[in-house]
DRENDO-1510 file (C-alpha; in Angstrom, 1 decimal, always signed):
<recs>
REC; n; res; u; v; w
REC; 1; MET; -16.0; -28.3; +35.2 .
REC; 2; ALA; -19.2; -28.9; +33.4 .
REC; 3; LEU; -19.2; -25.5; +31.8 .
REC; 4; ALA; -15.6; -25.9; +30.6 .
REC; 5; SER; -16.5; -29.2; +29.1 .
REC; 6; ALA; -19.5; -27.7; +27.3 .
REC; 7; SER; -17.5; -24.8; +26.0 .
REC; 8; ARG; -15.2; -27.0; +24.1 .
REC; 9; SER; -17.8; -29.4; +22.9 .
REC; 10; VAL; -18.2; -27.3; +19.7 .
REC; 11; PRO; -15.8; -25.1; +17.8 .
REC; 12; PRO; -16.3; -21.3; +18.1 .
REC; 13; GLY; -17.3; -19.0; +15.3 .
REC; 14; GLY; -20.6; -20.6; +14.3 .
REC; 15; ARG; -18.9; -22.6; +11.5 .
REC; 16; PHE; -19.7; -26.0; +12.9 .
REC; 17; ILE; -22.3; -28.0; +10.9 .
REC; 18; ARG; -23.4; -30.5; +13.5 .
REC; 19; GLN; -24.7; -33.2; +11.3 .
REC; 20; ILE; -24.3; -34.3; +7.7 .
REC; 21; PRO; -27.8; -34.6; +6.1 .
REC; 22; PRO; -28.8; -38.1; +5.0 .
REC; 23; THR; -27.9; -39.1; +1.5 .
REC; 24; PRO; -30.4; -41.0; -0.7 .
REC; 25; LEU; -30.6; -44.7; -0.9 .
REC; 26; VAL; -32.0; -45.7; -4.4 .
REC; 27; PRO; -32.6; -49.0; -6.3 .
REC; 28; VAL; -30.4; -49.2; -9.4 .
REC; 29; THR; -31.1; -51.8; -12.0 .
REC; 30; LEU; -28.6; -52.5; -14.8 .
REC; 31; ASP; -29.6; -56.2; -15.2 .
REC; 32; ALA; -33.3; -56.8; -15.2 .
REC; 33; ALA; -32.9; -60.5; -14.5 .
REC; 34; LEU; -31.0; -59.7; -11.3 .
REC; 35; GLY; -33.2; -56.9; -10.1 .
REC; 36; PRO; -32.1; -53.8; -8.2 .
REC; 37; VAL; -29.1; -53.1; -6.1 .
REC; 38; TRP; -29.7; -50.6; -3.3 .
REC; 39; CYS; -27.1; -47.9; -3.7 .
REC; 40; LYS; -26.2; -45.3; -1.1 .
REC; 41; LEU; -25.4; -42.0; -3.0 .
REC; 42; GLU; -22.5; -40.9; -0.8 .
REC; 43; PHE; -21.2; -38.7; -3.6 .
REC; 44; MET; -23.9; -36.3; -2.5 .
REC; 45; ASN; -22.1; -35.5; +0.8 .
REC; 46; PRO; -20.7; -32.0; +1.3 .
REC; 47; SER; -17.2; -32.6; -0.2 .
REC; 48; GLY; -18.5; -35.2; -2.6 .
REC; 49; SER; -17.6; -38.5; -1.0 .
REC; 50; THR; -18.4; -40.9; +1.8 .
REC; 51; LYS; -15.2; -39.7; +3.6 .
REC; 52; ASP; -17.2; -36.7; +4.9 .
REC; 53; ARG; -18.6; -39.2; +7.4 .
REC; 54; ILE; -15.3; -40.2; +8.9 .
REC; 55; ALA; -13.7; -36.8; +8.6 .
REC; 56; ARG; -16.4; -35.1; +10.6 .
REC; 57; HIS; -16.7; -37.9; +13.2 .
REC; 58; ILE; -12.9; -38.1; +13.8 .
REC; 59; LEU; -12.6; -34.4; +14.3 .
REC; 60; GLU; -15.7; -34.0; +16.4 .
REC; 61; LYS; -14.6; -36.6; +18.8 .
REC; 62; ALA; -11.0; -35.3; +19.0 .
REC; 63; TRP; -12.5; -31.8; +19.7 .
REC; 64; ARG; -14.8; -33.0; +22.5 .
REC; 65; ARG; -12.0; -34.8; +24.3 .
REC; 66; GLY; -9.7; -31.8; +24.1 .
REC; 67; ALA; -7.3; -33.2; +21.5 .
REC; 68; LEU; -8.1; -30.3; +19.1 .
REC; 69; ARG; -8.8; -26.7; +19.4 .
REC; 70; GLU; -9.2; -23.7; +17.0 .
REC; 71; GLY; -6.0; -23.0; +15.1 .
REC; 72; ASP; -4.5; -26.5; +15.5 .
REC; 73; THR; -3.2; -28.5; +12.6 .
REC; 74; VAL; -4.5; -31.8; +11.4 .
REC; 75; VAL; -2.5; -34.1; +9.1 .
REC; 76; GLU; -3.5; -37.2; +7.1 .
REC; 77; ALA; -2.1; -39.6; +4.6 .
REC; 78; SER; -4.7; -39.9; +1.9 .
REC; 79; SER; -4.9; -40.7; -1.8 .
REC; 80; GLY; -7.4; -38.0; -2.1 .
REC; 81; SER; -11.0; -38.3; -0.9 .
REC; 82; THR; -10.3; -38.3; +2.9 .
REC; 83; SER; -7.9; -35.3; +2.4 .
REC; 84; ILE; -10.7; -33.5; +0.5 .
REC; 85; ALA; -13.2; -34.2; +3.3 .
REC; 86; LEU; -10.8; -33.2; +6.0 .
REC; 87; ALA; -9.9; -30.0; +4.2 .
REC; 88; LEU; -13.5; -29.0; +4.1 .
REC; 89; ALA; -14.2; -30.0; +7.7 .
REC; 90; CYS; -11.1; -28.2; +8.9 .
REC; 91; ALA; -12.1; -25.0; +7.0 .
REC; 92; GLN; -15.5; -25.1; +8.8 .
REC; 93; MET; -14.0; -25.8; +12.2 .
REC; 94; GLY; -11.2; -23.2; +12.1 .
REC; 95; LEU; -8.4; -25.8; +11.9 .
REC; 96; LYS; -5.4; -26.0; +9.6 .
REC; 97; PHE; -4.9; -29.1; +7.5 .
REC; 98; VAL; -1.9; -30.6; +5.7 .
REC; 99; ALA; -2.6; -33.5; +3.2 .
REC; 100; PHE; +0.1; -36.0; +2.3 .
REC; 101; ILE; -0.9; -37.7; -1.0 .
REC; 102; PRO; +0.8; -39.9; -3.6 .
REC; 103; ASN; +2.6; -38.0; -6.3 .
REC; 104; THR; +0.4; -39.9; -8.8 .
REC; 105; ALA; -2.9; -38.7; -7.4 .
REC; 106; THR; -4.9; -36.8; -10.0 .
REC; 107; GLN; -4.4; -33.0; -10.2 .
REC; 108; GLU; -8.1; -32.5; -9.5 .
REC; 109; ARG; -7.7; -33.9; -6.0 .
REC; 110; GLY; -4.9; -31.6; -5.1 .
REC; 111; LEU; -6.8; -28.6; -6.4 .
REC; 112; MET; -9.8; -29.4; -4.4 .
REC; 113; ILE; -7.8; -29.8; -1.2 .
REC; 114; ARG; -6.1; -26.5; -1.8 .
REC; 115; ALA; -9.3; -24.7; -2.6 .
REC; 116; TYR; -10.4; -25.2; +1.0 .
REC; 117; GLY; -7.2; -23.5; +2.2 .
REC; 118; ALA; -5.3; -26.7; +3.1 .
REC; 119; GLU; -1.7; -27.6; +2.2 .
REC; 120; VAL; -0.8; -30.4; -0.1 .
REC; 121; ARG; +2.5; -32.4; +0.1 .
REC; 122; ARG; +3.0; -34.9; -2.6 .
REC; 123; VAL; +5.1; -38.0; -1.8 .
REC; 124; GLU; +7.0; -40.3; -4.2 .
REC; 125; GLY; +6.3; -44.0; -3.8 .
REC; 126; GLY; +3.3; -46.0; -2.8 .
REC; 127; MET; +0.9; -45.4; +0.0 .
REC; 128; MET; +3.3; -46.8; +2.6 .
REC; 129; ALA; +5.7; -44.0; +1.8 .
REC; 130; VAL; +2.8; -41.5; +2.1 .
REC; 131; LEU; +1.8; -43.0; +5.5 .
REC; 132; GLU; +5.3; -42.9; +6.8 .
REC; 133; ALA; +5.9; -39.2; +5.7 .
REC; 134; ALA; +2.6; -38.0; +7.3 .
REC; 135; GLU; +3.3; -39.9; +10.6 .
REC; 136; ALA; +6.9; -38.5; +10.8 .
REC; 137; VAL; +5.7; -34.9; +10.4 .
REC; 138; ALA; +2.9; -35.4; +12.9 .
REC; 139; LEU; +5.3; -36.6; +15.5 .
REC; 140; GLU; +7.9; -33.9; +14.8 .
REC; 141; LYS; +5.4; -31.0; +14.8 .
REC; 142; GLY; +2.9; -32.3; +17.4 .
REC; 143; TRP; +0.1; -32.1; +14.9 .
REC; 144; PHE; -3.1; -34.1; +15.2 .
REC; 145; ALA; -3.0; -37.2; +12.9 .
REC; 146; ALA; -6.4; -38.5; +11.8 .
REC; 147; ARG; -4.9; -42.0; +10.9 .
REC; 148; GLN; -7.8; -43.2; +8.9 .
REC; 149; PHE; -6.3; -46.7; +8.4 .
REC; 150; GLU; -6.2; -47.5; +12.1 .
REC; 151; ASN; -8.6; -45.0; +13.8 .
REC; 152; PRO; -11.6; -46.9; +15.2 .
REC; 153; ASP; -13.7; -43.7; +14.8 .
REC; 154; ASN; -13.5; -44.4; +11.0 .
REC; 155; ALA; -15.6; -47.6; +11.2 .
REC; 156; GLU; -17.6; -46.2; +14.1 .
REC; 157; ALA; -18.9; -43.3; +11.9 .
REC; 158; HIS; -20.5; -45.8; +9.6 .
REC; 159; ARG; -21.7; -48.1; +12.4 .
REC; 160; ILE; -23.6; -45.4; +14.3 .
REC; 161; PHE; -24.6; -43.1; +11.4 .
REC; 162; THR; -24.5; -44.5; +7.9 .
REC; 163; GLY; -25.7; -48.0; +8.7 .
REC; 164; PRO; -28.7; -47.0; +10.8 .
REC; 165; GLU; -29.5; -44.4; +8.1 .
REC; 166; ILE; -29.6; -47.1; +5.5 .
REC; 167; LEU; -31.8; -49.3; +7.6 .
REC; 168; SER; -34.3; -46.5; +8.1 .
REC; 169; GLN; -34.5; -46.0; +4.4 .
REC; 170; MET; -35.2; -49.6; +3.6 .
REC; 171; GLU; -38.9; -50.4; +3.6 .
REC; 172; CYS; -38.3; -53.7; +5.4 .
REC; 173; GLY; -35.7; -52.2; +7.8 .
REC; 174; CYS; -33.1; -54.8; +7.0 .
REC; 175; VAL; -30.6; -56.0; +4.4 .
REC; 176; ASP; -29.2; -59.3; +3.3 .
REC; 177; ALA; -25.7; -58.3; +2.1 .
REC; 178; VAL; -23.4; -55.3; +2.0 .
REC; 179; VAL; -20.8; -54.8; -0.7 .
REC; 180; SER; -17.9; -52.3; -0.7 .
REC; 181; GLY; -14.4; -51.8; -2.0 .
REC; 182; VAL; -11.8; -52.1; +0.7 .
REC; 183; GLY; -9.2; -49.3; +1.4 .
REC; 184; THR; -9.3; -48.5; +5.1 .
REC; 185; GLY; -12.0; -51.1; +5.5 .
REC; 186; GLY; -14.0; -48.6; +7.5 .
REC; 187; THR; -17.1; -48.4; +5.3 .
REC; 188; LEU; -17.6; -52.2; +4.9 .
REC; 189; ARG; -16.8; -52.9; +8.5 .
REC; 190; GLY; -18.9; -50.2; +10.0 .
REC; 191; LEU; -21.9; -50.9; +7.7 .
REC; 192; TRP; -21.8; -54.6; +8.4 .
REC; 193; GLU; -21.5; -54.1; +12.1 .
REC; 194; ALA; -24.5; -51.8; +12.1 .
REC; 195; PHE; -26.6; -54.4; +10.1 .
REC; 196; ASP; -25.4; -57.3; +12.3 .
REC; 197; ASP; -26.1; -55.3; +15.5 .
REC; 198; ALA; -29.7; -54.8; +14.1 .
REC; 199; GLY; -30.1; -58.5; +13.8 .
REC; 200; CYS; -30.2; -58.6; +9.9 .
REC; 201; GLY; -27.7; -61.5; +9.6 .
REC; 202; ALA; -26.2; -59.6; +6.6 .
REC; 203; ARG; -23.2; -60.9; +4.7 .
REC; 204; ALA; -20.2; -58.7; +4.0 .
REC; 205; TYR; -18.5; -58.8; +0.6 .
REC; 206; ALA; -15.2; -57.0; -0.2 .
REC; 207; ALA; -15.0; -55.8; -3.8 .
REC; 208; ILE; -11.5; -56.1; -5.2 .
REC; 209; PRO; -10.3; -55.1; -8.7 .
REC; 210; THR; -8.1; -57.6; -10.5 .
REC; 211; GLU; -4.9; -55.4; -10.4 .
REC; 212; GLY; -5.7; -51.9; -9.3 .
REC; 213; ARG; -4.4; -50.1; -12.4 .
REC; 214; ALA; -7.8; -48.6; -13.0 .
REC; 215; PHE; -7.6; -46.9; -9.6 .
REC; 216; GLY; -4.0; -45.6; -9.6 .
REC; 217; ASP; -2.9; -45.0; -6.0 .
REC; 218; ASN; -6.5; -44.7; -4.7 .
REC; 219; ALA; -5.8; -47.0; -1.8 .
REC; 220; GLU; -8.8; -45.6; +0.1 .
REC; 221; CYS; -10.9; -47.4; -2.5 .
REC; 222; CYS; -9.3; -50.8; -3.0 .
REC; 223; SER; -5.9; -51.1; -1.3 .
REC; 224; LEU; -6.3; -54.9; -1.2 .
REC; 225; ALA; -5.3; -54.8; -4.9 .
REC; 226; PHE; -2.0; -53.0; -4.5 .
REC; 227; SER; +0.2; -55.9; -3.5 .
REC; 228; LYS; +2.9; -55.1; -6.1 .
REC; 229; GLU; +3.6; -51.6; -4.8 .
REC; 230; VAL; +1.9; -51.4; -1.4 .
REC; 231; PRO; +1.6; -54.2; +1.1 .
REC; 232; GLY; -1.9; -55.6; +1.2 .
REC; 233; VAL; -4.3; -54.8; +4.0 .
REC; 234; ALA; -3.5; -58.1; +5.6 .
REC; 235; GLN; +0.1; -57.2; +5.8 .
REC; 236; GLY; -0.6; -54.0; +7.8 .
REC; 237; LEU; -1.8; -51.1; +5.5 .
REC; 238; SER; -5.2; -51.0; +7.3 .
REC; 239; ALA; -5.3; -52.1; +10.9 .
REC; 240; LEU; -9.1; -51.6; +10.9 .
REC; 241; TYR; -9.6; -54.3; +8.2 .
REC; 242; ARG; -6.9; -56.6; +9.5 .
REC; 243; ASP; -8.3; -56.6; +13.1 .
REC; 244; TRP; -11.8; -57.2; +11.8 .
REC; 245; GLN; -10.6; -60.0; +9.5 .
REC; 246; SER; -8.8; -61.8; +12.3 .
REC; 247; GLY; -11.3; -61.0; +15.0 .
REC; 248; PRO; -14.3; -63.1; +16.2 .
REC; 249; ARG; -16.6; -61.5; +13.6 .
REC; 250; GLY; -14.1; -61.6; +10.7 .
REC; 251; GLY; -15.4; -64.9; +9.3 .
REC; 252; ALA; -18.3; -63.0; +7.7 .
REC; 253; ILE; -16.1; -61.4; +5.1 .
REC; 254; GLU; -16.1; -62.8; +1.5 .
REC; 255; GLU; -14.1; -61.4; -1.4 .
REC; 256; ILE; -15.4; -60.6; -4.9 .
REC; 257; VAL; -12.8; -60.1; -7.6 .
REC; 258; VAL; -13.9; -57.8; -10.4 .
REC; 259; ARG; -12.2; -57.2; -13.8 .
REC; 260; GLU; -11.0; -53.6; -14.1 .
REC; 261; GLU; -12.5; -53.1; -17.5 .
REC; 262; LEU; -15.9; -54.1; -16.1 .
REC; 263; CYS; -15.5; -51.5; -13.3 .
REC; 264; LEU; -14.9; -48.7; -15.8 .
REC; 265; ASP; -17.7; -49.9; -18.1 .
REC; 266; LEU; -20.2; -50.0; -15.3 .
REC; 267; THR; -19.1; -46.5; -14.2 .
REC; 268; GLN; -19.9; -45.2; -17.6 .
REC; 269; ARG; -23.2; -47.0; -17.6 .
REC; 270; LEU; -24.0; -45.4; -14.3 .
REC; 271; TRP; -23.3; -42.0; -15.8 .
REC; 272; ALA; -25.8; -42.7; -18.6 .
REC; 273; LEU; -28.4; -43.2; -15.8 .
REC; 274; GLY; -27.6; -39.8; -14.3 .
REC; 275; PHE; -25.3; -40.9; -11.5 .
REC; 276; PRO; -22.1; -38.6; -11.5 .
REC; 277; ALA; -20.0; -41.3; -9.8 .
REC; 278; GLY; -16.3; -42.3; -9.8 .
REC; 279; PRO; -14.9; -45.7; -10.8 .
REC; 280; SER; -15.1; -47.1; -7.3 .
REC; 281; SER; -18.9; -47.0; -7.8 .
REC; 282; GLY; -18.5; -49.2; -10.9 .
REC; 283; LEU; -16.4; -51.6; -8.8 .
REC; 284; ASN; -18.9; -51.7; -6.0 .
REC; 285; TYR; -21.8; -52.2; -8.4 .
REC; 286; ALA; -20.1; -54.9; -10.3 .
REC; 287; ALA; -19.4; -56.8; -7.1 .
REC; 288; ALA; -23.0; -56.3; -6.0 .
REC; 289; LEU; -24.3; -57.8; -9.2 .
REC; 290; GLU; -22.2; -60.9; -8.5 .
REC; 291; VAL; -23.6; -61.1; -5.0 .
REC; 292; LYS; -27.1; -60.9; -6.5 .
REC; 293; ARG; -26.2; -63.8; -8.8 .
REC; 294; ARG; -25.2; -65.9; -5.8 .
REC; 295; LEU; -28.0; -64.9; -3.4 .
REC; 296; GLY; -30.8; -64.5; -6.0 .
REC; 297; PRO; -32.7; -61.5; -7.4 .
REC; 298; GLU; -34.9; -61.1; -4.3 .
REC; 299; ALA; -31.8; -60.5; -2.1 .
REC; 300; ARG; -31.6; -57.1; -0.6 .
REC; 301; VAL; -28.1; -56.1; -1.5 .
REC; 302; VAL; -26.7; -52.7; -0.5 .
REC; 303; THR; -23.6; -50.9; -1.8 .
REC; 304; VAL; -22.1; -47.4; -1.8 .
REC; 305; PHE; -21.4; -45.0; -4.6 .
REC; 306; PRO; -18.4; -43.5; -2.7 .
REC; 307; ASP; -17.5; -40.3; -4.7 .
REC; 308; ARG; -18.2; -37.9; -7.5 .
REC; 309; MET; -16.8; -37.9; -11.0 .
REC; 310; GLU; -15.1; -34.5; -11.1 .
REC; 311; ARG; -12.0; -35.7; -9.2 .
REC; 312; TYR; -11.4; -38.2; -12.1 .
REC; 313; PHE; -11.5; -35.9; -15.2 .
REC; 314; SER; -7.8; -36.7; -15.9 .
REC; 315; HIS; -8.3; -40.4; -15.0 .
REC; 316; ARG; -8.4; -43.3; -17.4 .
REC; 317; VAL; -12.2; -43.6; -17.1 .
REC; 318; PHE; -12.6; -40.3; -19.0 .
REC; 319; ALA; -10.1; -41.1; -21.7 .
REC; 320; GLY; -12.7; -41.7; -24.4 .
REC; 321; LEU; -14.6; -38.5; -23.7 .
REC; 322; ARG; -11.3; -36.5; -23.6 .
REC; 323; GLU; -10.4; -37.9; -27.1 .
REC; 324; GLU; -13.8; -37.1; -28.5 .
REC; 325; SER; -13.6; -33.5; -27.3 .
</recs>
């Protein structure tokens, strides 16, 4: 029995990369009076986003418990980044992958998913329609559904990997506050739980754009903002965030609303400093600056730069550069 368990602990074929290397944590200063914000450069992960963390963790755990084996099909509803990360991980593990994404997702995202050999199915409507389509096919075909919006392995990946990694990179070994946009809620919840478990007493701040237009259907970045087309997280889009918010530790969450134009402006200012980040990084940094104003310039505030710029070339954030060229 032990041998059988060990034999399925890793996929065959030598394609399994057992651990994602640590990404840098760097101090970034755009306002000298407020001092640096500590930024985790998650766009340096293999597929270019923080979603590599959860994709690998979800698939590894499913493989170890026997829910996945070589040749099986994985399905996910994703506005882009999680599907890209799952497509890469599935290619490495000998799995098939089908991504359900909103019809409005940028063309770059679809191309990146397909480049790893995965299938893309675009769905009309908001993220709820995408979620329902993916779930229906998973049930019909018997495919493995990653279910990032409700899978506890999402937040767990950040609690046991990303969070401790950040603490090991901080000279003092502790942080005062963590800031992140909320889509699935996994990043913010997992990081805060890691810091809280370490005894930091850190505060959690959810970054929310004023309307969501600057992010399209990227619900993985900031689904709290999509009340017009998609029910907000509190109404059920993300069980991870809802359960955390209503649970015994949920009182720690505070919300920071950020003007969309400020998100885009700060994204472009980050480019000028050499950070090839997407607009969700501008959102996170803007909210982090507000937290610094509230807590003071000495506060150790951590945020995440979630993904790379290349998946946004046709996005509004690049409009000025496209016109110039």
